[in-house]
N, C-alpha and C positions, 0 to 999 in steps of 0.2 A: 867644151867639145872641139871649139873652136879650131885647138892644135891639129886636129885630126881630120878634120874637113877641108874640102875645095869646092870650088863651084864647078868643077868638070864634071859631066856625067859619066856616072861606073858601065862599064861596058858587062860587067860581069861580077857576080858574088865575090868578093876578094878571098882568097885561098892561104896566102902568104899573109900572116898580122890577124888571122883569124882568133878569137876567144873563144875557147871550147871547154867542157868539163874535164878535168885530169881524169883517168882511167881509174888512177890509184886510189885517189881521196875525194874525188867530185868538187875539187876548189878549182878554182881560176886557172886555166893552162894555155898558154901562147903558140900557134902554130908559127913558126919559122922553118920553113921548109929548107932541107927534107925532114926535120924533126919538130916535136912538139914538146914543151919542157912547162911544167909545172911552177907556177909562181910562189904555192906553198909546200908541197913536199919536195920540191925539185926533181922528182921525175923525168926524166929526159927518155925518149923513144923516138926511132925512125923507123919502125917497124909497123908500116901500116897492114890492113888486113888482107887477104887475099885477093890476089888481081881479079877475080871475077867479081868480087863486091864491089871493088873499086870503078871497074867499068860500067858496073851497075849504076852507081853513085852520079858519074860522069853524064849519064844517059838520064838522069832524071827518076830512078826507078830506087834509089836509096831513101833512107828515111827522111822524113820533113824535116827540117832544121837541125840537120848533121852537117860538119864539112864533109867535103869532097875526097879528100885525101884517106883521113884517117876515121872517120865515120864516128865521131866522139859528137855529142851532141851542142850545141853553141851556146855558149854563158849567156848571151843576151836573148832571152826568149820568155815568152809569157802566154797565156791563152787569152784569146781574144774573137768574141763572135763564134765560139765553138770550133775555131782553129788555132794553129800557133803562130805566133806572130813572132818573127825572130829576126836578128842584124847578125852578120858576121863579126863584126866587130864597131869600134864606134864612128870610124870613118863611112862604114856603111849604113849606120843607123841616121848619121846627120844626113846621109845624101836622099833616104826613104823620108825622112822630115821634110825636107827642102822640096822634092817633088811630090809629095803628097799634100803640102800645105801653100803650091805653088797656083795661082790662078790659071796660067796658061803652061800645060805642061810640054815639054820638049818632045818627040816623035821619034827619038833615038835613044840609045843607053838602055840599061838595067830597068827602069820604070814602066817602059813600054810592056814587059813580059809580066809584070805583077798579075796575081789572081784579081776577077773581078769585086770580089769582098773587100778586097783591100783598097781599091781604085775606085769604088763607089762613092757617090756624094753622102747617099744616105747613110753609109758607114763611117763616113768620114772622122766623125768625131770618136767615136771609139777606138778606132785606130789610131788617130794622134793621141789620143788619153794612153793607149799601150805601149806608143814610141817613147811618150813621156816616163813612163814608168819603166821603160829599159833604160832611157837616158839616166833617171837617177840611178840605176843600178850599176852603169858605167862611172858616173860620178862618184858613187862609194868606194870603186877600187882605186886605192894610192896608185899615184902617177908611177907608172911603170917605166 
């Protein structure tokens, strides 16, 4: 995953470059704004859902674990402690792993807005195990 990661804090969940489920075949598709393209069936669409649902997602009212532009579920997600643990892409996943593994977390960047169940030291081993499972799933995808 090192080719996708950097040490700077992410300021928001990545939109461009998100890994999502293809709406046609349910395999891996990549968001490359303004479109999404499936790596398996080749579907390419630049037709996001109606504007009102896009606005709702931008305001956080959309489904958990789905990208903000197309509303497609993220490819990298798993059930963890009764919640959905997800990452938009390998870069986001690496950031979450670094942030949650750090002894001293920065007071800026995307990590400061994570839910308590993710950041709690009580649940850290479970969350890190979930992130490791997502890392294995990302690694199983042939280099894009």
